[in-house]
C-alpha positions, 0 to 999 in steps of 0.5 A: 214582135206582134203588134195589135191595133184596135179600130172603133171607127172606120178601121172596123170595116176598112183597115187599109193595111196588111194584117194576119188576123181580125178579131171582134171585141171591145175595150173597157172604160171608154165610149165612142163619141162623134166629137173629133173634127175632120178637116182632112178626110170627111171635111175641110178646114173651113167646114170640118166633118165629125168622126169618132174618138174615145171618151173615158167612161167608167163602166162602159165598153166600146166594141170594135175590131183588133188587128194582129200584125205579125211581120215586122215589115207589115207592122212598119208599113201599118204604122206609117199608114196609120200615122197619116190616116190618124194624124188628127188624133193626138194620143196613142194608148195601149189598152186591154182588149176583150172578146168575152163579156164574162172574161176576167182577163183580157184576150190581148193586152197592149193593143194600140189605139188612137184617141183624139183628146179634148186638149185644144193645144194638142188637138186643134180639131177637137169639136166636143159634145153637141146635141144630136141635131147639131152634130147631125146637121154638121155631118150632113153638110160636111164633105172632104177628100174621102167623101161625104161625112154622112157616108162615114156615119152610115158605114160605121153604123153598118159595120157595128151592126155587122159585128153585133154592136148596137151603139146608141150614140151612132144609131141615134145620130144616123137616125137624126141624119136620116130624119133631117134629110127626109124633112129636106126632101 
């Protein structure tokens, strides 16, 4: 049994589990957004940080990395690990994963991805949309057990650029955080 996991946030650069292969590519019909509150990793219950989730978006694609896990014991330990790491994400989807923009069929089908939905009953930490400045100010102030929220943003920006993805939302937020930090010093 082969398991595939798609990472579109910190999983791109830091899987945290054993895998056999890492493939750069994208999923269709979603965009990456900083709408999920983090009260356990990049923020606290009193002051949540912001992390990315996926939002359905017709005609858009979201770049990231897919991890192939072949051994059953690796799959079990990866799932156990991910259920803790992604516990604030209330939905698991199985999506088609592509590696070529011109391909008409996916490179892999049934790739698991964690999504934080806007359903406030199932996902109490969903923060939703806000202006770039509001999100940036929240990211600057938030810090959790995994470190400052801004490190998450800057690491994601770097990881995306390393795989050749210029995500406007991520770059705009990173630039806004840098602008505010420069203004304050």
